[in-house]
C-alpha positions as CSV (number, residue, x, y, z in Angstrom):
1,X,154.0,31.2,47.1
2,X,152.0,33.4,49.3
3,X,148.2,33.8,49.2
4,X,148.7,37.3,47.7
5,X,150.9,35.8,44.9
6,X,148.2,33.3,44.1
7,X,145.5,36.0,44.0
8,X,147.7,38.1,41.7
9,X,148.2,35.1,39.4
10,X,144.5,34.4,39.4
11,X,143.6,38.0,38.7
12,X,146.1,38.1,35.8
13,X,144.5,35.0,34.2
14,X,141.0,36.5,34.6
15,X,142.2,39.6,32.7
16,X,144.0,37.6,30.1
17,X,141.3,35.1,29.3
18,X,138.4,37.3,28.4
19,X,135.8,35.6,26.2
20,X,135.7,36.9,22.6
21,X,132.0,37.7,22.8
22,X,132.2,39.5,26.1
23,X,130.5,42.9,26.5
24,X,130.1,44.8,29.8
25,X,126.5,44.4,31.1
26,X,124.5,46.3,33.6
27,X,123.6,43.1,35.5
28,X,127.2,42.4,36.7
29,X,129.1,44.3,39.4
30,X,130.2,47.7,38.2
31,X,133.9,47.9,37.0
32,X,134.7,44.3,37.9
33,X,137.9,42.7,36.6
34,X,136.2,41.6,33.3
35,X,134.8,45.0,32.6
36,X,138.1,46.7,33.3
37,X,140.0,44.3,31.1
38,X,137.4,44.8,28.3
39,X,137.8,48.6,28.5
40,X,141.6,48.2,28.7
41,X,141.7,46.1,25.5
42,X,139.3,48.5,23.7
43,X,141.4,51.5,24.6
44,X,144.7,49.8,23.6
45,X,143.1,48.8,20.3
46,X,142.0,52.3,19.6
47,X,145.4,53.7,20.6
48,X,147.1,51.2,18.3
49,X,144.9,52.2,15.3
50,X,145.4,55.9,15.9
51,X,149.2,55.5,16.1
52,X,149.3,53.3,13.0
53,X,147.2,56.0,11.0
54,X,149.6,58.6,12.3
55,X,152.6,56.8,11.0
56,X,151.0,56.3,7.6
57,X,150.2,60.0,7.5
58,X,153.7,61.1,8.3
59,X,155.0,58.7,5.6
60,X,152.5,60.1,3.1
61,X,153.4,63.7,3.9
62,X,157.1,63.0,3.5
63,X,156.5,61.1,0.2
64,X,153.9,63.6,-1.1
65,X,156.2,66.6,-1.4
66,X,156.2,67.2,-5.1
67,X,156.2,70.1,-7.5
68,X,152.8,70.7,-8.9
69,X,152.8,73.3,-11.7
70,X,149.0,74.0,-11.7
71,X,148.2,76.6,-9.1
72,X,144.6,75.2,-8.5
73,X,146.0,71.6,-8.1
74,X,148.7,72.8,-5.7
75,X,146.1,74.8,-3.6
76,X,143.9,71.7,-3.5
77,X,146.7,69.5,-2.3
78,X,147.7,72.1,0.3
79,X,144.1,72.2,1.6
80,X,144.1,68.4,1.7
81,X,147.4,68.3,3.7
82,X,146.1,71.0,6.1
83,X,142.9,69.0,6.7
84,X,145.0,65.8,7.2
85,X,147.2,67.5,9.8
86,X,144.1,68.9,11.7
87,X,142.7,65.4,11.8
88,X,146.0,64.0,13.1
89,X,146.2,66.7,15.7
90,X,142.7,65.7,17.0
91,X,143.8,62.1,17.0
92,X,147.0,63.0,18.9
93,X,144.8,64.6,21.6
94,X,142.6,61.5,21.6
95,X,145.7,59.3,22.2
96,X,146.4,61.5,25.3
97,X,142.9,61.0,26.5
98,X,143.2,57.2,25.9
99,X,146.5,57.2,27.9
100,X,144.7,59.1,30.8
101,X,141.9,56.5,30.7
102,X,144.4,53.6,30.9
103,X,146.0,55.3,33.9
104,X,142.5,55.6,35.5
105,X,142.0,51.9,35.0
106,X,145.4,51.2,36.7
107,X,144.5,53.5,39.6
108,X,141.0,52.1,40.1
109,X,139.3,55.4,39.1
110,X,138.0,54.4,35.7
111,X,134.2,54.6,35.2
112,X,133.5,57.1,37.9
113,X,132.6,60.7,37.3
114,X,135.4,63.1,38.2
115,X,132.9,65.8,39.2
116,X,130.5,63.7,41.4
117,X,132.3,60.4,42.1
118,X,129.2,58.5,40.9
119,X,129.5,55.7,38.4
120,X,129.3,56.7,34.7
121,X,126.7,54.6,32.8
122,X,128.1,51.6,31.0
123,X,126.3,52.7,27.8
124,X,128.2,56.0,27.9
125,X,131.5,54.3,28.7
126,X,131.1,51.8,25.8
127,X,130.3,54.6,23.4
128,X,133.1,56.8,24.7
129,X,135.6,55.1,27.0
130,X,137.7,58.2,27.4
131,X,134.9,60.1,29.1
132,X,135.5,61.4,32.6
133,X,132.0,62.9,33.4
134,X,128.6,61.3,33.8
135,X,126.0,62.5,31.3
136,X,124.4,64.8,33.9
137,X,127.7,66.3,34.9
138,X,128.7,66.8,31.2
139,X,125.4,68.6,30.5
140,X,125.9,70.9,33.5
141,X,129.4,71.6,32.3
142,X,128.2,72.5,28.8
143,X,125.4,74.7,30.2
144,X,128.0,76.6,32.3
145,X,130.3,77.0,29.2
146,X,127.4,78.4,27.2
147,X,126.5,80.9,29.9
148,X,130.1,82.1,30.2
149,X,130.6,82.2,26.5
150,X,127.5,84.4,26.1
151,X,128.9,86.9,28.6
């Protein structure tokens, strides 16, 4: 086995054996193997939950097709279904963002602001691991959107 093969094997073990109580901390190197593995697992768990919810919604919508004679009850059910579909659409978009974040982890770009290239704070990444902008860049982006929206 070459030195490279040994390193890859060691790296895989470090990613695989992450302590259960591990949380990314500011006092460790930014986006080290442990942090990246923690974020990968968090993103995969979120993705799995969203897809599971989506499957149950589809099953519920297919089973829920029934003839309701009362107009008010039918309208209420249609409103509930429309709301459920909007929620699922937002979740579908979130799955796409999760997939993009997982790609950034694989490509070594995760955790860095796409606008400035600077590290995004761990606090922000833990709260929202799909984010692509630092807080400052996000605020500038939102200010520009408000200015253009007001035009």
